[in-house]
N, C-alpha and C positions, 0 to 999 in steps of 0.2 A: 427488519422482520421478514422472514421468508415464509410464504404461505404455500400449502400444498396446492398444486395445480397440474394440469396435463404436462407431460414432458414435451409435447409438441403443441406450442401455442397456436399453430395454424389451425388446429381443430376448434379453437375457440372463436376465430374470426367470423364476424357476421358479414353478409352482403350489404346490409343496410346499417345506417348509424343507429346505435342504441339510444332510445329516447326516454324522456322523463316518464317515470313510473316503472321502468324495467329495473329490477333489483340489481342487475349487473352494474348499473350506473353508480350505485351507492356502495358496492362491495369493496372491502379492503383490497389494496393492491400490494403485490410482492415486489421486492427489488429484483433487478434483472442484471445479469452479467453482460458487459459490452459485447463480448463474443457471441452471445446468444441473441443479441438485440438487432443485429444488422438487417436481417430479412424483415423483421417487424418494422424497423424504421423506414425501410424502403416501401413497405406496404402503406405505412402512414403517409409518406410523402406522395405516393401515387394517388391515394384516396383524397388527401387534402387538395391537391391540384385539380382533381376531377370535380371536387365540390366548390372550388374557387373560394376558399376561406382563408383565415388568418392563422389558425392553429387546429391541431387535432391530437387527442390523447388516446392511448391504448384502450381504456375502458369504453370509449365511444364506438369502438369496433368489436367490443365483446371480450377484450383481453385484459385481465386484472393484474397488470404489471405497471411499474412506475416508468413509463416511457411516453414521451410526447414530442411533438415538433411544432415549430412556429415558423411561418413564412408569410409575412404580411404583404399583401398586394392590394392595390386599389380595386374596388368593385363598383358596380352600379349603385349599390346601397351606401357604400363608404368611398366616394371618389377622391376624397382629399386626405385620407389617412397616409401617414408616412410608411414607406415600404421598408422591408428588411430582407436580408439574405436568409438562407435556411439555417435554423437553429435546432439542434438535436438536444433533447433534455432526457437524460437517463438518471433515474433515482434522484430527481431534484428535490431540494428542501430549501425553503426560504429561511435564511439565517438572519436577515435584517431587512426591515422595511422603514421607509421614511414616515415621519408623523404626518407630513403633508400628503393630502389625498386630492384626487380629482374625481368629479362626478361626470360620467360620460355614458353614452349609449353602448350597450352590448347585446349581441344576439348569440345564438348557439345552435349548432346542428342537432343537439340533443333536446332542444326546446324549439322545434321548428315553427317558423312563422311569427315569432314574437321578438321584441326588443324591450329593454328597460334600462333606466338610469341606474348605474352601479358604481359605488365608490371604490377606488383602488389607490394604493400607495403610488406616489409619483416615482419613487425609486426603490428598487429592491436589490438585495444581494442573495444569490442562489448558489448553494453547493450542489454539484452534480458530477456525474461520471461522463467522461468524453467517450466517443466511439472507439478510442484506443484503450479505454479502461482506466484512465487516470482520473483521480478526483481533483476537481478544480473549483474555484469560486469565480462567479461572473456577476457583474453588475448590469442591471437593465434600468432604463429610464423611459419616461414618457409613455407613448402608445405601446412600445414593445414591452415595457414592464406590465402594462395592463393585460396584454395577451398572454404573457408568461404566467402571471398570477391566475388568469382564467384557466389555463391548461393544468397548472399544478392543482388547482381546486378540483378538477376532475379526478386527479390521482388520489385526492383525499375524500372522494365521495360527495363533492359539492358541485352545484351549478350556480350560475350567476344569480338566479332567483334567491338563493340562500344568502347572498351578500347585499341584496337591495334593502334599504332601510324600511321601505314599505312598497306596496305594489301599485301605487297610484300612477306611476309613469308607465307601467306595463302596457304595451300597445302592439297591435299587429304590425308586421313589416309594411304593409300597404299604408296604414294610417301614419306610421313614422314617415314614410316618403311623402305623403300628402300634407301632413300637418306639423311635423316636428324636426325634420332634417334641416340643419343649417343651410343657408343659401350657399351655393358653390362658390369657392374662392374665385374672385375675379381674375381673369387672365390678363396679364399686362402685355401691352403691345411690345413687339421686339424693338430694341433700341435702334435708332436711326444711325446706321454705320456710314452714311455719306459724310465726307469731310469737306 
């Protein structure tokens, strides 16, 4: 589906992240050609790295197209999560998801200051367009699958709150840190290399 929009997506970009309650977060998204997406992807990368997050979707910066990026890094809030390289998602569609799910904590720049337990498929297969314009199928597992599903949800007008089975686990970030965050993984001493 291609939706009418500005010929220049840069006119749509906001300085701030679009947050819950703003209609742009729920607006339908249009497909985008890889050639037209390069500057947008670069903008998403720059913004994500400045925010120090795991992923960012075009609707979160006010652009209603099917583009997102994922780059999971450890943070003060999530110091033990596995890291990934940079993943570009153009026109992504989940074509398969495992029946097995995992319930884990999620937060979102569009729902600032809150986290909640959200179920996600442990494994997904996604059809998307590469930055070179080729259609490919990619499989994601574990934490990366969680973040990819979260970003694709933004392209479909959803936030993690829409996926929570109920809101009883919804908490502020500070209360998560004080009461809910798992204990940090114990660091193991370096092996004794003396022979």
